[in-house]
C-alpha positions in Angstrom: 27.2 -4.6 -43.6 27.7 -2.2 -40.6 26.5 0.7 -42.8 23.2 -1.2 -43.4 22.8 -1.9 -39.6 23.6 1.8 -38.8 21.0 3.0 -41.2 18.4 0.6 -39.8 19.2 1.8 -36.2 19.1 5.4 -37.3 15.7 4.9 -38.9 14.4 3.0 -35.8 15.4 5.6 -33.3 13.1 8.4 -34.4 10.2 6.0 -34.3 11.1 4.9 -30.8 11.4 8.5 -29.6 8.0 9.3 -31.0 6.5 6.3 -29.2 8.3 7.3 -26.0 6.8 10.8 -26.3 3.3 9.3 -26.8 3.8 7.0 -23.8 4.9 9.9 -21.6 1.9 12.0 -22.7 -0.4 9.1 -22.0 1.2 8.5 -18.5 0.9 12.2 -17.7 -2.7 12.1 -18.7 -3.4 9.0 -16.6 -1.7 10.7 -13.5 -3.9 13.8 -14.0 -7.0 11.6 -14.4 -6.1 9.8 -11.1 -5.6 13.0 -9.2 -8.9 14.4 -10.5 -10.6 11.0 -9.6 -9.2 11.2 -6.0 -10.3 14.8 -5.6 -13.7 14.0 -7.0 -14.2 10.9 -4.9 -13.1 12.6 -1.7 -15.0 15.8 -2.4 -12.5 18.0 -0.6 -12.0 15.7 2.4 -8.5 15.2 3.6 -9.0 11.7 5.0 -11.1 8.7 4.0 -11.7 5.7 6.2 -12.2 2.1 5.3 -13.5 0.0 8.2 -15.3 -3.2 8.8 -18.3 -2.3 10.8 -18.2 -5.7 12.6 -14.7 -5.0 13.8 -14.1 -1.3 14.7 -10.6 -2.2 16.0 -9.2 -2.3 12.5 -9.2 0.5 9.9 -7.3 1.9 6.9 -7.0 5.6 6.6 -6.2 7.4 3.3 -4.7 10.8 3.8 -5.0 12.9 0.7 -1.9 15.1 -0.2 0.2 13.9 2.7 3.6 12.2 2.7 6.2 10.6 4.9 6.3 13.6 7.2 2.8 12.8 8.6 3.0 9.1 8.0 6.1 8.4 10.0 5.3 10.8 12.8 1.8 9.4 13.2 3.0 5.8 12.9 5.5 6.5 15.7 2.9 7.9 18.0 0.4 5.2 17.3 3.0 2.4 18.0 3.8 4.1 21.3 0.1 3.8 22.3 -0.5 0.7 24.4 -3.9 0.1 22.6 -2.1 -0.4 19.2 -1.2 -3.9 18.1 -0.2 -3.0 14.5 0.3 0.2 12.6 2.0 0.8 9.2 1.8 3.3 6.4 2.6 3.3 2.7 2.7 5.7 -0.1 1.6 3.6 -3.1 3.5 5.6 -5.7 5.4 8.8 -5.7 3.2 10.3 -8.4 0.1 9.6 -6.2 -0.6 12.1 -3.5 -2.1 9.6 -1.1 -0.7 8.1 2.1 -2.4 5.0 3.4 -2.2 4.1 7.1 -3.4 0.7 8.5 -4.2 0.6 12.2 -5.2 -2.4 14.3 -5.8 -2.1 18.0 -6.1 -4.5 21.0 -9.9 -4.0 21.1 -10.2 -0.2 21.4 -12.0 1.6 18.6 -9.4 2.5 15.9 -11.0 5.9 15.3 -10.6 6.8 19.0 -6.9 5.7 19.0 -6.0 7.6 15.9 -7.9 10.7 17.1 -5.9 10.6 20.3 -2.6 10.3 18.4 -3.5 13.1 16.1 -4.2 15.4 19.1 -0.9 14.3 20.6 0.9 15.2 17.3 -0.8 18.6 17.1 0.2 19.3 20.7 3.8 18.4 20.1 3.9 20.5 16.9 2.4 23.5 18.6 5.3 23.4 21.2 7.9 23.5 18.5 6.2 26.2 16.4 6.8 29.7 17.8 
């Protein structure tokens, strides 16, 4: 009886491996399509902004091809700003080259607050770069 079950398992494994290869190829194709879609949608822009025009104190920024290095540094500087009431960032998936940052201020325009923090970050980096 074990010989029969071994044969069945041996026959099933190649089929599973072929299916796995197909799934991997399909996943790689989807990732490639997503990256092309992001590049096409953004048309070479590094940042996209989603903001409610009625409330300019809240915004979500999507930084293309950025990671935790910028996300954590920028979040730290924004939270140190007295105009910031909430700031957080996320990278939706490691295979996606997008970093999303959500900013909510105490009434100041979100764009003004993030621009100030980006300038502060650029200044601090220029001091460390020789």
